[in-house]
C-alpha positions as CSV (number, residue, x, y, z in Angstrom):
1,M,-75.9,-90.6,-4.4
2,N,-77.7,-93.3,-5.9
3,I,-77.6,-96.9,-4.1
4,G,-79.4,-100.0,-5.1
5,L,-82.5,-101.8,-3.3
6,A,-80.0,-104.4,-1.7
7,Q,-78.1,-101.6,-0.4
8,R,-80.8,-99.8,1.1
9,A,-82.4,-102.7,3.1
10,A,-78.9,-103.5,4.3
11,L,-78.8,-99.8,5.9
12,V,-82.5,-100.1,7.2
13,R,-81.3,-103.3,8.9
14,R,-78.1,-101.5,10.2
15,G,-80.0,-98.7,11.5
16,A,-82.6,-101.0,13.3
17,H,-79.8,-103.0,14.7
18,V,-78.5,-100.1,16.2
19,A,-81.9,-98.6,17.8
20,V,-82.2,-102.1,19.4
21,V,-78.9,-102.0,20.9
22,A,-79.2,-98.6,22.2
23,L,-82.5,-98.9,23.4
24,L,-81.2,-101.9,25.6
25,A,-78.0,-99.6,26.7
26,L,-80.8,-97.7,28.1
27,L,-82.7,-99.8,29.9
28,L,-79.4,-101.3,31.5
29,A,-78.4,-98.0,32.8
30,Q,-81.8,-97.2,34.2
31,V,-81.6,-100.6,36.1
32,A,-77.8,-99.7,37.3
33,L,-79.1,-96.4,38.4
34,G,-81.9,-98.0,40.6
35,R,-84.9,-96.6,38.3
36,G,-87.4,-98.3,35.9
37,T,-89.4,-97.9,33.3
38,A,-93.4,-98.2,33.1
39,D,-92.8,-101.9,31.1
40,V,-89.3,-103.0,33.1
41,P,-89.8,-102.7,36.7
42,V,-86.7,-102.6,38.8
43,P,-86.1,-105.8,40.4
44,I,-86.4,-105.9,44.0
45,H,-82.8,-106.3,44.8
46,H,-81.6,-103.5,42.9
47,R,-83.8,-100.8,45.0
48,E,-82.5,-98.4,47.0
49,G,-84.9,-98.8,49.7
50,W,-84.3,-102.2,50.9
51,A,-80.3,-101.5,50.3
52,V,-80.4,-98.8,52.9
53,L,-82.2,-101.0,55.5
54,N,-79.1,-103.5,55.3
55,E,-77.3,-100.6,57.1
56,I,-79.1,-101.3,60.5
57,E,-77.7,-103.9,62.7
58,P,-80.4,-103.5,65.2
59,L,-83.1,-105.1,62.8
60,Q,-81.3,-108.6,63.4
61,K,-82.8,-108.9,67.1
62,E,-82.8,-112.4,66.9
63,W,-81.3,-115.0,64.6
64,F,-82.5,-118.4,63.0
65,V,-80.8,-121.6,61.3
66,A,-83.9,-122.5,59.2
67,L,-87.2,-122.1,57.8
68,R,-89.2,-124.1,60.7
69,P,-87.5,-122.5,63.9
70,M,-88.4,-119.0,62.3
71,A,-92.0,-119.5,61.3
72,R,-92.8,-121.1,64.7
73,S,-91.7,-118.0,66.3
74,A,-93.5,-115.6,64.7
75,D,-96.3,-114.3,66.6
76,L,-97.5,-113.3,63.1
77,L,-97.0,-114.8,59.9
78,V,-98.8,-113.6,56.8
79,E,-98.5,-113.3,53.4
80,G,-99.3,-110.0,52.3
81,T,-98.0,-106.5,50.1
82,L,-96.4,-103.3,51.5
83,G,-98.2,-100.4,50.8
84,D,-98.0,-96.6,52.0
85,V,-95.0,-95.7,54.0
86,T,-95.2,-93.0,56.4
87,K,-93.1,-91.2,58.9
88,G,-93.4,-92.6,62.4
89,R,-92.1,-92.2,65.7
90,V,-88.9,-90.5,66.9
91,F,-86.8,-91.4,70.3
92,G,-84.0,-90.3,71.7
93,S,-82.2,-86.8,72.3
94,P,-81.0,-84.1,69.9
95,G,-77.9,-85.1,68.0
96,D,-78.8,-88.8,68.8
97,Y,-82.6,-89.4,67.4
98,V,-83.7,-92.6,66.4
99,Y,-86.4,-92.6,63.3
100,Y,-88.9,-94.9,62.2
101,V,-91.4,-95.5,59.4
102,N,-94.8,-97.0,59.4
103,V,-95.4,-99.4,56.6
104,E,-99.2,-100.9,56.1
105,L,-99.1,-104.3,55.4
106,T,-102.2,-105.6,53.5
107,I,-102.7,-108.9,54.6
108,S,-103.9,-111.5,51.7
109,D,-103.4,-114.8,53.9
110,V,-102.6,-115.5,57.6
111,L,-100.5,-118.6,58.3
112,R,-99.7,-118.2,61.7
113,G,-101.3,-116.1,64.7
114,R,-104.1,-113.6,64.8
115,P,-103.4,-109.9,63.8
116,V,-104.0,-106.9,66.1
117,T,-105.2,-103.9,64.5
118,Q,-107.1,-101.2,64.0
119,E,-107.6,-101.4,60.4
120,P,-109.0,-104.3,59.3
121,G,-107.0,-106.6,56.7
122,S,-104.0,-105.2,57.4
123,V,-101.5,-104.3,60.1
124,I,-98.4,-101.7,60.7
125,V,-94.6,-102.9,60.3
126,E,-92.6,-100.8,62.4
127,I,-88.9,-100.0,60.7
128,M,-86.0,-98.0,62.1
129,L,-84.1,-95.8,59.7
130,P,-80.2,-95.7,59.5
131,Y,-80.8,-91.9,59.1
132,E,-83.5,-89.3,59.0
133,S,-83.2,-88.9,54.9
134,A,-83.3,-92.9,54.2
135,Y,-87.0,-92.1,54.1
136,E,-87.5,-90.9,50.8
137,A,-86.0,-94.4,49.2
138,V,-87.7,-96.5,51.4
139,A,-91.0,-94.7,50.8
140,A,-90.5,-95.1,47.3
141,D,-89.3,-98.6,46.7
142,L,-91.3,-101.0,49.3
143,P,-94.7,-100.4,48.6
144,G,-95.8,-103.1,46.1
145,T,-93.6,-106.0,47.4
146,T,-95.5,-109.2,48.3
147,G,-94.1,-111.9,50.2
148,L,-94.1,-114.0,53.3
149,Y,-93.3,-111.8,56.4
150,F,-92.3,-113.4,59.7
151,L,-93.6,-110.4,62.6
152,R,-92.9,-109.9,66.1
153,N,-95.9,-108.0,67.9
154,K,-94.3,-105.1,70.0
155,K,-96.6,-105.2,72.8
156,T,-95.9,-108.9,73.4
157,E,-92.2,-108.1,73.2
158,A,-92.3,-105.4,75.8
159,A,-94.5,-107.5,77.9
160,S,-91.8,-110.3,77.8
161,M,-89.6,-107.6,78.8
162,G,-91.4,-106.8,81.8
163,L,-91.6,-103.1,80.4
164,P,-94.0,-100.9,82.1
165,Q,-97.9,-101.3,81.3
166,D,-98.0,-98.0,80.1
167,V,-95.4,-98.5,77.5
168,Q,-96.8,-102.2,76.4
169,E,-100.3,-100.5,75.6
170,A,-98.2,-98.1,73.4
171,E,-96.9,-101.0,71.2
172,T,-100.0,-102.8,71.0
173,Y,-100.6,-102.1,67.2
174,F,-96.8,-102.0,66.1
175,Y,-95.1,-105.2,64.6
176,R,-91.8,-105.5,63.6
177,F,-89.9,-108.0,61.3
178,V,-88.6,-110.6,63.9
179,S,-85.1,-110.1,62.1
180,T,-83.4,-109.2,58.7
181,Q,-84.4,-113.0,58.1
182,G,-88.1,-112.3,58.3
183,V,-88.9,-111.0,54.7
184,L,-89.0,-113.4,51.7
185,T,-90.4,-111.4,48.7
186,R,-91.9,-112.7,45.8
187,D,-90.3,-111.1,42.3
188,S,-92.0,-110.7,39.1
189,A,-90.7,-114.5,38.0
190,S,-92.5,-115.8,41.0
191,R,-89.0,-116.5,42.9
192,V,-88.0,-115.7,46.1
193,F,-85.9,-112.8,47.1
194,A,-84.7,-112.0,50.8
195,P,-83.8,-108.6,50.3
196,L,-82.4,-108.0,53.8
197,A,-80.4,-111.5,54.2
198,E,-77.0,-111.7,55.0
199,P,-74.7,-113.6,52.3
200,G,-74.1,-117.3,53.2
201,Y,-76.7,-117.4,56.0
202,F,-80.3,-118.5,56.0
203,P,-82.3,-117.2,54.4
204,F,-80.1,-116.5,51.8
205,N,-80.1,-119.9,50.4
206,L,-83.3,-119.2,49.8
207,N,-82.9,-116.8,46.9
208,G,-84.1,-117.9,43.2
209,A,-85.9,-121.1,44.9
210,A,-89.8,-121.0,43.8
211,Y,-91.9,-118.9,45.6
212,E,-94.8,-121.4,45.9
213,H,-92.5,-124.4,46.8
214,V,-91.3,-122.3,49.8
215,R,-94.6,-120.9,50.8
216,R,-95.7,-124.7,51.2
217,D,-92.9,-125.7,53.4
218,T,-93.5,-122.6,55.4
219,E,-97.1,-123.9,55.6
220,A,-95.9,-127.5,56.4
221,S,-93.4,-126.3,58.9
222,L,-96.0,-124.9,60.7
223,R,-98.2,-128.4,61.3
224,S,-95.2,-130.7,61.7
């Protein structure tokens, strides 16, 4: 069948349009499945590793209504990037074990406190898992996440609870998030995303705010 140049050009344009639509559909499907591509990283709020941590009620040990009291409460407040996730301590008895992971947090700036660390420039954040198999998602999705981290030193906490000296010493180099509120990440658009925040409560209201503005507000809250 012979077709004219105009018809051929129309077919080419139609084919290109179909290809673009197909590519967009593929990328959207990848994001929906919690995956990414080399050029289109998965947004923080689509990452399974953060989602499974939302299942843990004990992470919510403390409660804050605003940025200032949370910042001033933290034993250590840093800007940094989460790195390697390794399997950590296990507590409990058969059939009722509690599993933890150790997350290396590389520090780029200290806003409050003095890091207690075995490796200069980083601290260990200990996070409880909702179940043992959650390790895979957490280990895959948390590394590379940059943001503001509001931390409690577990030795300091153990001392405040009056726990035995040997227990306090065992906790020396471990930190935890002050609560699910104590993680304010910076997304690829330099906006804040609080991956563990409860909808309707602080700091859920900070989602989408300019990261640098929130950082400046955090610094100001420490001075006032």
